[in-house]
N, C-alpha and C positions, 0 to 999 in steps of 0.2 A: 310830181307837182303837188303842192300843198292844197288843202281844202280851201284855204283863204284865196289862193290864186285862182282856183277853179270857180269860186263864187264871183270873183272880180270879173272874170271872162264872161260868166253867165249873166251878170248884171249888164255888161256892155251889150250882149246879144239881146237881152230882154228889152233894153231901151230901143234897139232897132225895131223889134217886133211891135213895141208900143205905138210907134208911128204909123203902122199900117193896119193893125187889128182894131176891130170894134172894142170898145172899153170892156164890155162884159166878157168877151173872148180872151182879151189880154189878162184880165183878172183871173180867169180859170187857168190860163197858162202859168201865170206867176204863182198861183197857189200850188199847182202841181210841182213846180220846181222847188218851192220851199219845203213841201212835204217830202220829196225825194232826196233833198239835201240832207235830211236827218239820217238817211241810210248810208251816206258816203263814208268810206274808209280813207280815201285819198281824193285829191283834186280831180283825178281822172274819172271818178264816179259821179261828179257833179254834171247834171244835165245841161248841155250847152250846144251851140252849133247845130249839127244835123239832128241831134236829139230834139231840139225845139222845133226844127222844121218838120220832123216826122210827127210830132204831137199836133202841130197845126194842120198838117195834111190829114191825119186820122180824124181830127175833130171835124174837118170839112166833109170828109167822106161820111162820117156818122150823121151829120146834119142832113146831107143829101139823101141818105138811105132812110131817114126817119120821116121823110115827107111823102 
């Protein structure tokens, strides 16, 4: 898969997360994806799908543990 196709899929998945996350959390997720996209060698390296779900879950766990 090309990097461009991976980013296209990622953008679709991000738009779905944007509807359910608070704005500040979504912005952190989007920033993380943009930063990690720079490391991609192929489209399979682009964070999407379960990668985004795991990020949200880990963010939630970190928030719970920090209180």
